[in-house]
C-alpha positions as a printed Julia matrix, in Angstrom:
81×3 Matrix{Float64}:
  23.1    14.28   15.31
  19.86   14.27   12.86
  21.34   11.74   10.63
  21.89    8.98   13.39
  17.92    9.28   14.63
  16.6     8.71   11.22
  18.83    6.29    9.86
  17.8     4.6    13.61
  14.1     5.33   13.3
  14.18    3.68    9.96
  15.95    0.93   11.11
  13.69    0.13   13.8
  10.93    0.68   11.27
  11.96   -2.18    8.98
  12.71   -4.07   11.64
   9.22   -4.24   13.03
   8.04   -4.93    9.09
  10.19   -8.22    8.97
   8.5    -8.91   12.35
   5.39   -8.44   10.78
   4.6    -7.61    6.91
   0.91   -7.19    7.95
   0.96   -2.96    8.6
   4.07   -1.75    6.76
   4.44   -1.82    3.37
   8.18   -0.53    1.95
   7.54    2.56   -1.0
   8.67    0.57   -3.7
   6.11   -1.94   -3.13
   3.59    0.85   -2.72
   4.07    2.32   -5.47
   3.93   -0.95   -7.24
   0.47   -2.06   -6.01
  -0.59    1.86   -7.31
   0.57    0.46  -10.96
  -1.12   -2.55  -10.38
  -4.49   -0.86   -9.39
  -4.39    1.23  -12.43
  -3.7    -1.96  -15.03
  -5.91   -3.65  -13.24
  -8.82   -1.37  -13.5
  -8.04   -1.16  -17.19
  -8.98   -5.06  -17.94
 -12.13   -5.34  -18.49
 -12.55   -9.32  -19.13
 -10.9   -11.83  -16.69
  -8.08  -11.33  -14.14
  -5.64  -13.32  -12.27
  -6.47  -14.19   -9.0
  -3.62  -11.68   -7.67
  -5.59   -9.0    -9.61
  -8.67  -10.03   -7.73
  -7.14   -9.54   -4.39
  -5.76   -6.26   -4.69
  -9.34   -5.12   -6.24
 -10.46   -6.45   -3.08
  -8.06   -5.65   -0.56
  -7.0    -1.58   -1.36
  -8.66    1.6    -3.51
  -6.56    4.34   -4.51
  -7.56    8.04   -3.29
  -6.78   10.91   -6.34
  -6.26   13.94   -5.19
  -4.99   16.51   -7.18
  -1.52   14.57   -8.5
  -1.21   12.8    -5.77
  -2.66    9.16   -5.68
  -2.44    7.33   -2.22
  -3.21    4.0    -1.72
  -6.27    2.66    0.83
  -6.75   -0.33    2.69
 -10.31   -1.43    2.23
 -11.81   -2.26    5.96
 -15.71   -3.58    7.14
 -17.56   -0.19    6.97
 -17.4     0.99   10.78
 -13.51    0.75   10.6
 -11.66    4.04    9.55
 -10.18    4.18    6.39
  -6.18    3.36    6.83
  -3.64    4.93    4.3
């Protein structure tokens, strides 16, 4: 019973993701963005347009050995991670 519920939930979640990719990020892409942010932070000279986009859109929150992605928003809004 629990397995079918989890499968159904995951299917509905991905269905919403394919409708609007603005709010949900697949796990593989999430970790890729974190790795990209790490490498972008190390680059001191010129950055690509995509790297500037990542720096503008995301921030990383590191707590202990856990790394979380935080979406940058205006100062009035609450953080999204």
